[in-house]
C-alpha positions as a Python dict, from the first residue, in 0.01 Angstrom:
ca = {
    (1, 'X'): (0, 0, 0),
    (2, 'X'): (-69, 351, 111),
    (3, 'X'): (-420, 469, 167),
    (4, 'X'): (-555, 735, -63),
    (5, 'X'): (-846, 933, 70),
    (6, 'X'): (-1092, 1079, -177),
    (7, 'X'): (-1137, 1405, 4),
    (8, 'X'): (-1236, 1709, -194),
    (9, 'X'): (-1237, 1549, -541),
    (10, 'X'): (-1456, 1255, -446),
    (11, 'X'): (-1701, 1473, -256),
    (12, 'X'): (-1728, 1709, -553),
    (13, 'X'): (-1788, 1414, -789),
    (14, 'X'): (-2049, 1267, -555),
    (15, 'X'): (-2227, 1599, -511),
    (16, 'X'): (-2240, 1650, -887),
    (17, 'X'): (-2413, 1313, -933),
    (18, 'X'): (-2647, 1375, -639),
    (19, 'X'): (-2742, 1713, -788),
    (20, 'X'): (-2833, 1538, -1117),
    (21, 'X'): (-3076, 1308, -937),
    (22, 'X'): (-3240, 1578, -727),
    (23, 'X'): (-3613, 1516, -709),
    (24, 'X'): (-3594, 1140, -755),
    (25, 'X'): (-3756, 903, -508),
    (26, 'X'): (-3588, 747, -205),
    (27, 'X'): (-3226, 636, -223),
    (28, 'X'): (-3202, 747, -585),
    (29, 'X'): (-3124, 1101, -470),
    (30, 'X'): (-2958, 1028, -135),
    (31, 'X'): (-2708, 746, -182),
    (32, 'X'): (-2426, 794, -429),
    (33, 'X'): (-2427, 443, -574),
    (34, 'X'): (-2803, 438, -636),
    (35, 'X'): (-2792, 797, -761),
    (36, 'X'): (-2522, 710, -1013),
    (37, 'X'): (-2731, 420, -1148),
    (38, 'X'): (-3039, 641, -1163),
    (39, 'X'): (-2856, 921, -1344),
    (40, 'X'): (-2710, 681, -1602),
    (41, 'X'): (-3054, 537, -1670),
    (42, 'X'): (-3212, 883, -1686),
    (43, 'X'): (-2950, 1010, -1932),
    (44, 'X'): (-2995, 702, -2152),
    (45, 'X'): (-3374, 741, -2149),
    (46, 'X'): (-3339, 1108, -2241),
    (47, 'X'): (-3111, 1020, -2534),
    (48, 'X'): (-3344, 745, -2657),
    (49, 'X'): (-3660, 949, -2617),
    (50, 'X'): (-3525, 1249, -2806),
    (51, 'X'): (-3526, 1019, -3107),
    (52, 'X'): (-3864, 867, -3019),
    (53, 'X'): (-4016, 1216, -2989),
    (54, 'X'): (-3930, 1284, -3356),
    (55, 'X'): (-4094, 955, -3450),
    (56, 'X'): (-4406, 1034, -3248),
    (57, 'X'): (-4437, 1386, -3388),
    (58, 'X'): (-4410, 1257, -3744),
    (59, 'X'): (-4693, 1011, -3674),
    (60, 'X'): (-4902, 1293, -3526),
    (61, 'X'): (-4841, 1517, -3828),
    (62, 'X'): (-4940, 1241, -4069),
    (63, 'X'): (-5257, 1171, -3871),
    (64, 'X'): (-5354, 1539, -3873),
    (65, 'X'): (-5284, 1580, -4245),
    (66, 'X'): (-5483, 1267, -4324),
    (67, 'X'): (-5782, 1383, -4116),
    (68, 'X'): (-5784, 1726, -4277),
    (69, 'X'): (-5733, 1582, -4625),
    (70, 'X'): (-6027, 1344, -4583),
    (71, 'X'): (-6246, 1639, -4484),
    (72, 'X'): (-6151, 1783, -4825),
    (73, 'X'): (-6223, 1460, -5014),
    (74, 'X'): (-5874, 1318, -5064),
    (75, 'X'): (-5663, 1062, -4879),
    (76, 'X'): (-5317, 1124, -4735),
    (77, 'X'): (-5137, 904, -4985),
    (78, 'X'): (-5309, 1064, -5285),
    (79, 'X'): (-5240, 1409, -5142),
    (80, 'X'): (-4868, 1343, -5097),
    (81, 'X'): (-4848, 1197, -5447),
    (82, 'X'): (-5022, 1497, -5603),
    (83, 'X'): (-4808, 1741, -5401),
    (84, 'X'): (-4495, 1571, -5534),
    (85, 'X'): (-4632, 1582, -5890),
    (86, 'X'): (-4714, 1952, -5853),
    (87, 'X'): (-4362, 2024, -5716),
    (88, 'X'): (-4508, 2167, -5395),
    (89, 'X'): (-4239, 2109, -5134),
    (90, 'X'): (-4409, 2149, -4798),
    (91, 'X'): (-4296, 1919, -4520),
    (92, 'X'): (-4533, 1730, -4293),
    (93, 'X'): (-4483, 1969, -4002),
    (94, 'X'): (-4595, 2271, -4207),
    (95, 'X'): (-4883, 2083, -4369),
    (96, 'X'): (-5009, 1965, -4029),
    (97, 'X'): (-4985, 2317, -3891),
    (98, 'X'): (-5182, 2451, -4188),
    (99, 'X'): (-5441, 2176, -4147),
    (100, 'X'): (-5498, 2263, -3781),
    (101, 'X'): (-5465, 2643, -3774),
    (102, 'X'): (-5534, 2756, -4134),
    (103, 'X'): (-5794, 2525, -4293),
    (104, 'X'): (-5853, 2766, -4582),
    (105, 'X'): (-5483, 2773, -4669),
    (106, 'X'): (-5468, 2393, -4643),
    (107, 'X'): (-5765, 2371, -4882),
    (108, 'X'): (-5583, 2604, -5123),
    (109, 'X'): (-5275, 2375, -5113),
    (110, 'X'): (-5498, 2075, -5190),
    (111, 'X'): (-5662, 2258, -5479),
    (112, 'X'): (-5321, 2356, -5618),
    (113, 'X'): (-5206, 1996, -5595),
    (114, 'X'): (-5520, 1868, -5763),
    (115, 'X'): (-5490, 2121, -6046),
    (116, 'X'): (-5159, 1981, -6170),
}
């Protein structure tokens, strides 16, 4: 069987992978085979953690809303129930932002929810 040399195409493919793993430790950015493994793992972790970041942020928002709500004499679960009953459609991200940066506005939202 005739020998096929990789040449230009293989070098370009190798360099593309090595560029992806730039900054990694040891053989992970020097040797193609280790770099390919490292890049596959890194891409998978990035994919997984984009989803985990949403999960973590939602937990953070709920914690912030609950802390601010308790300062105003109501629990998180009762607040969400009264917001739903009052047809106030603010998501957790906005409520958490109000709780942290605009406590007076957050208090007004709680009062509006309690009123209904």
